[in-house]
N, C-alpha and C positions, 0 to 999 in steps of 0.2 A: 618400092617406097624409097623415098630421099630422106637421108639423114642430115640435119642441120647441126654442125659444131658451132659452139659459141666459146671463145676464149675470153676469160675474165681476168685482168691484172689485179691482183691483191697486193697493195702497198703496205709495208709494215716496218717495225723496228726490228733490227737485227743487232746482234752482240759479238764484239769480236771475241774469240775463243779465251783470251787471258783476262777478260774484264771480270771482276770480283763484286758480287752485291752482298757478300758477308766477308768480314775480315777480322782476324784475331789480332789485337794490339799487342806490342811488346809487353804490356803490363798484365796479358792474359784476358782482357776485356774483349768481348765479341760484340761487333757493331755490324749491324745490317742496314740495308738500305732503308732510309728513313721515310715517313709519309711524303715529305717533300720530293724525295727521289722518286718515289711512285708517282706523284703528280706529274713530275717532269717526263717520265716514261709514257703517260697518257697523252700528254700535249704533243710529244715526239710522235706518236702513233697517228694523232690526227693531223699533224703536220706533213707526214708521209703520204697521207691519203690525199692532202689538198694539193701538195706539190706534184704528186704522181711519181714519186721516187722513194725507194727504200732509204730508211737512215740507220747507220751503224753506229751504236754506242762504242766508243774506244776506251773510255776510262770512267770509273765509277769510284769504289773504295780503294781501288787498287793503286800502286805507283806512289812516286814521291811528288808532293805537292808543296804548296808554299808555308807549310808548318803545322802545328797542332791544331790550330783554330780553322784550318782549311775546310770549306764545307765539303770537299769530296771526302775527307776522312770520317765526317759525321753523316754520310749517306744523303747529302742534300745539294750534291752537284754531279753533273754528267758532262762528258766531252763527246762530240760527235763528228764523225769523218766528214770532210767537205770534198777531198780531191775527185771524188767520183760525181760532184753535183755541177750541172752546169751554170748554175746561179747561186752560188752559197749565200750571197746577201738577201736574196728573195726567201730562201729557206729560214735565215734568221728572222726576217721580218714577219714571216707567217707563224714562226714559233711563238714570238713574243706576243702577237694576237691571241694564240691559243693559251698562253701561260697566264696572262692577265697581270694585274698590277703587285702581286706579291713575289714575283719571281724577275729574274733578270737573265737576258741572252745577249751574247755577242759573239762576233768572228774574231777569234784569237788568232795573232801571227798571221794576219792576212798576207798572201803572196808567198808565203815560205812553205817549206816542206813540212813545217809543224802545224800549218793552218788548220783549224778545227772550229766548231761551235762550242763555246762553254756555256752552261746554263745552270742556274741555281736558285736556290731559294734567296730572295733579296736580302743583303746583308742588314742585320738588325731586325729581322722579320722572324717570327716563329710560324711554323706551319705544321700541322693546321692551327689556325688562331683559336684562342679560347673562345671567341664568340664569332659570329658571323661579321665580317668587316663592312663598313659603311663605305662604299666608294662613290666619291663624286663624279658625275659625268657632265 
């Protein structure tokens, strides 16, 4: 009897070992990945499957960012590695479609050693919204 082997590729979101999804702030406040950050992870997972390539989160609540109001420090932003992607801009465009209008994503520092995808809840937006948003098409 002949045995048939089937190889299935599973594309997913991976996380750099130093990334924090929980952080104790200097004042002792404990912050966790917010609902917006969880929605970002979901969209990244869908994007990984669409582009057929794993995506690696390289920053969440960890690191030094642009100040106390930075969305990273509130669990509403993630950075994603691009140096292993053949077409980072395609990954950004796919992610934007998955995220929808309440989020923002772009290729930060393109062409440099620090190039990465930055994605976040859109500035001035609360996620989840108090009511379902009306979106014009």
